[in-house]
C-alpha positions in Angstrom: 106.0 231.7 -46.8 109.1 229.5 -46.7 109.4 227.6 -50.0 111.8 224.7 -50.4 111.5 224.3 -54.2 109.3 225.0 -57.2 109.6 222.7 -60.2 107.8 221.3 -63.2 107.2 217.5 -63.4 104.4 214.9 -63.7 102.1 214.2 -60.8 103.4 210.9 -59.4 100.5 209.8 -57.2 96.8 209.7 -56.9 94.0 209.8 -59.4 95.8 212.5 -61.4 99.0 210.5 -61.8 100.8 211.4 -65.0 99.3 214.9 -65.4 102.0 217.6 -66.0 102.1 219.8 -62.9 104.0 222.5 -61.2 105.0 221.6 -57.7 105.3 224.2 -54.9 107.1 222.6 -51.9 106.7 224.4 -48.6 109.2 223.9 -45.8 108.3 222.6 -42.4 106.6 219.5 -41.1 105.7 218.4 -37.6 105.9 214.7 -38.6 109.0 212.5 -38.9 107.9 209.6 -41.0 110.6 206.9 -41.1 110.2 206.4 -44.9 109.7 210.1 -45.8 111.2 210.9 -49.2 111.4 214.6 -48.6 113.3 214.8 -45.3 115.2 217.8 -46.8 112.0 219.9 -46.3 111.3 218.9 -42.7 112.8 222.0 -41.0 110.8 225.2 -41.0 113.8 227.2 -42.4 114.6 224.6 -45.1 114.0 227.1 -47.9 113.7 230.8 -48.8 111.0 233.3 -47.8 108.9 234.0 -50.8 105.9 236.3 -51.2 102.6 235.0 -52.5 102.9 237.1 -55.7 106.5 235.8 -56.2 105.3 232.2 -55.9 102.5 232.7 -58.4 104.9 234.4 -60.8 107.3 231.4 -60.5 104.4 229.0 -61.2 103.4 230.9 -64.3 106.7 230.5 -66.0 105.5 227.0 -67.1 102.4 226.7 -69.5 100.8 224.2 -67.1 97.3 224.4 -65.6 97.9 221.9 -62.8 99.6 223.0 -59.5 100.5 220.8 -56.5 101.2 222.5 -53.2 103.1 220.1 -51.0 105.6 220.0 -48.3 106.6 219.7 -45.7 103.0 220.1 -44.5 101.2 223.0 -46.2 98.1 222.8 -44.0 99.9 224.0 -40.9 100.4 227.4 -42.6 97.4 229.8 -42.7 99.0 231.6 -45.7 97.9 228.6 -47.7 94.5 230.2 -48.1 95.8 233.4 -49.8 98.2 231.3 -52.0 95.2 229.2 -53.1 93.1 232.2 -53.9 95.9 233.7 -56.1 96.5 230.4 -57.9 92.8 230.0 -58.5 92.6 233.6 -59.8 95.4 232.6 -62.2 93.1 229.8 -63.5 95.1 226.9 -62.0 93.8 223.6 -60.9 95.3 223.2 -57.4 95.9 220.0 -55.4 97.1 220.2 -51.8 99.2 217.3 -50.5 98.7 216.8 -46.8 99.0 214.3 -44.0 95.6 215.2 -42.8 96.8 216.4 -39.4 95.5 220.1 -39.6 92.3 221.6 -40.7 92.0 225.1 -42.2 88.5 226.1 -43.5 87.7 227.8 -46.8 90.8 226.9 -48.6 89.9 227.2 -52.4 91.6 224.0 -53.7 90.3 221.6 -56.3 91.6 218.5 -54.6 92.7 217.7 -51.0 95.1 214.8 -51.4 95.3 213.3 -47.9 97.9 210.7 -46.9 97.0 209.6 -43.3 100.0 208.2 -41.5 99.8 204.7 -40.1 101.9 203.1 -37.4 104.3 201.9 -40.2 105.4 205.5 -40.4 106.8 205.7 -36.8 110.6 206.3 -36.9 113.0 204.1 -35.1 114.7 206.9 -33.1 113.0 207.2 -29.7 113.0 211.0 -29.7 111.6 211.3 -33.2 109.1 208.5 -32.5 107.6 210.4 -29.5 107.1 213.6 -31.6 105.6 211.6 -34.4 103.2 209.4 -32.5 101.5 212.4 -30.8 100.5 214.0 -34.1 100.6 211.4 -36.9 96.8 210.7 -37.0 93.8 212.9 -35.9 90.5 211.3 -36.9 88.5 214.4 -36.1 90.7 216.5 -38.4 90.6 213.8 -41.1 86.8 213.8 -40.9 86.6 217.6 -41.2 88.8 217.6 -44.3 86.8 214.9 -45.9 83.5 216.6 -45.1 84.5 220.0 -46.5 86.8 219.3 -49.5 86.9 217.2 -52.6 89.5 214.6 -51.6 91.4 211.5 -52.2 93.0 209.2 -49.5 96.4 207.6 -50.1 97.5 205.1 -47.6 101.2 203.9 -47.6 101.4 200.1 -47.4 104.5 198.5 -46.1 103.2 195.0 -45.3 100.0 193.0 -45.7 99.4 193.7 -42.0 98.7 197.3 -42.8 95.3 196.6 -44.3 93.6 196.0 -40.9 94.8 199.4 -39.7 93.6 201.1 -42.9 90.2 199.5 -42.6 90.0 200.6 -38.9 90.9 204.2 -39.8 88.1 204.2 -42.5 85.6 202.7 -40.1 86.4 205.1 -37.3 86.4 208.2 -39.4 83.0 207.2 -40.7 82.4 209.4 -43.8 85.0 208.0 -46.2 83.9 207.0 -49.7 85.8 203.7 -50.4 86.1 204.8 -54.1 88.3 207.7 -53.0 90.8 205.4 -51.2 94.0 204.4 -52.8 96.8 202.1 -51.5 100.4 202.8 -52.5 103.6 200.8 -51.9 106.0 202.1 -49.3 109.1 202.8 -51.5 111.8 205.4 -51.8 113.7 203.7 -54.7 112.6 202.1 -57.9 113.8 198.7 -56.7 111.7 199.0 -53.6 108.7 200.1 -55.7 109.1 197.1 -58.0 109.5 194.7 -55.1 106.4 195.8 -53.2 103.9 196.7 -56.0 102.7 193.2 -56.6 101.9 192.7 -52.9 99.9 196.0 -52.8 98.2 195.1 -56.0 96.9 191.9 -54.5 95.7 193.8 -51.4 93.8 196.2 -53.7 92.2 193.4 -55.6 91.0 191.7 -52.4 89.9 194.9 -50.5 88.4 196.7 -53.5 90.7 199.8 -53.2 92.5 201.5 -56.1 96.2 201.0 -56.6 98.2 204.2 -56.3 101.2 204.4 -58.6 104.3 206.3 -57.6 105.3 207.4 -61.1 108.1 209.8 -60.0 109.9 206.9 -58.4 109.3 204.6 -61.3 110.6 207.2 -63.8 113.3 209.0 -61.9 114.2 206.7 -59.0 113.6 209.5 -56.4 115.7 212.2 -58.0 115.1 215.5 -56.2 113.1 218.1 -58.2 111.3 215.4 -60.2 
């Protein structure tokens, strides 16, 4: 498994925001979101080959029960199942951060944290846009993940116009619990987060969805390894 980085921080997003966690970032992602804050992990070789036992040993250097496996895109790698088994055997609570574009059955995780990519994620570059558009959203896969895992849904909001698309995704998928839906501001820097948070907060109030903080940006202004 190619690992980009392993570090100890606070969970920045979702219903577990603020919880001390160890992050295992895998390399490789088929998407090219224009606002991605981890572009350094896009390439499949953007890291070092590490065995499952080696990864678990690295995680255990911190006295921390919560682990977040992220990317990249961890759900395109079938080794994720074995990694999850070993982390659960080590008594860790494990969250998988995924775009919801790939389904692997029987992955023993505690939380599938899904961030479906809306049209606001399409990059400006024509070549990257073509790659991204073809794979950014798969409602059938999204439905499978929601039906088979404890989940949360985090939608990135760039403008007020994104709400209609979010509601369409929820309606077309069909089995989404609105209480598991969170909206988070599209932001890579602390200034962007501050500027867009009030707008997203108002959308949450009107639509009845939870506001998703981006604590790592608020605290560390998108510093790598935080």
